[in-house]
N, C-alpha and C positions, 0 to 999 in steps of 0.2 A: 502492498499499498502505500501511498507516498502521498505527500499536501499537497496541496493549491489552496489558491486566492482568490473569494472574486471581490474583483471590485465594481460597486453601482455606477453607474453613469445616467447623468438625468432622468425623467418620469415628473411623472408631476402627481400626486395624492389625492388630490382637489384642495378648492377654498372651500366648501365648511367645514363643518367641525366633524358633522358624523358621516363627510366621502373619508378623513383622513382618520375617521376608526376605524373604517370597512376597513380603508390600507395594510390600516395594523395587524389587526385582526386577520386577514390574508397573510400577510406576512409571517407572521406568529404563526403560523397556519402548518408555512411551507414549514419556516424553522426547527420547526416541533415536529412535524417528519420527515426532516435528516437526518436527529438526534436519534429519533426510534431507529431508525439503519443504520445507529452509527458513526454516519459521516461527519455531522457537521464539529469542527474543535473550538469557538469561538469565533465572534463578530460584533461588530456594531456602528447602529446608526451616526456622523459625524454631524454633530452644529457647523451650523452655512459660518460663513465667514472665514477670520482666521487670519495666517502675515503668510508671502511667500519670501523663504529668503530663499537666490539665487547670484551666482558669478566666482568671481572669482578675489569680486572684492565684498563680496557676502548681505550682498543689497538687498536691502529689507523693504515688501510692499506691503499692501493692503488687497487679500484674497484671501482664498481663488471665490468669482462673482456666480454666487447663487443662479442665476441667470442662465449662464451657457449649460448646453451638454453632455459637453467634454467637464464638466466637476462633477469629484468624486461623490457621493451621500453615502458613502459606506463600504462595508466591507466582514464577512467571514472569509474566514479559513473551514475548508473543512480535507475529511479523506478519500482518497479512492484511487481504484486500483490501476488507474493512466485516464492520461490528460479529456481521450473519450468519455471515459466514465462521468469525471470531472462533467462535460460540456453535458452530458445527457441530462444530470442531477442541478444543472443550472435554469434547465425545460423548464421547469416547476415556476420559478422563482416568477412571485406578481407584480415587479418593471414592469414585466413588457407587457402590459395590458394598463399601463403608467404611463408608455412612452421611453422605454426610459430602454439600455441595454446594458449585461455583464460581462465584464471580463475576467474570461479563466485564464489564468497565470501558476503556474510549477512552482511550486518552491521547491530555489535549488537545496541538492545538503551538501553540506560541505562539512569534512572532515577536523575535528577538532583537539 
């Protein structure tokens, strides 16, 4: 088994509290299903905003900006037998119904 990272980009859970609540219930059900199968290892949604540190001079700027479709809104760490299986599990993610995307990345194994 290998570890994989899901990065959630874009998506819109709706503007009303009811829409956001329904979205959270769909996310909770999907994550609970991953946990029941032993695939879920952890993860959290991210707050909007923050700072970006970049370049050799370590320039600090405001961002990322929530209106960008490329902003990472959260992450999960899962385990799967290979990339194909990790991709297949990602297809159950509620973000697809909200206009977002899941980036599936293998975690590099490093001997310490």
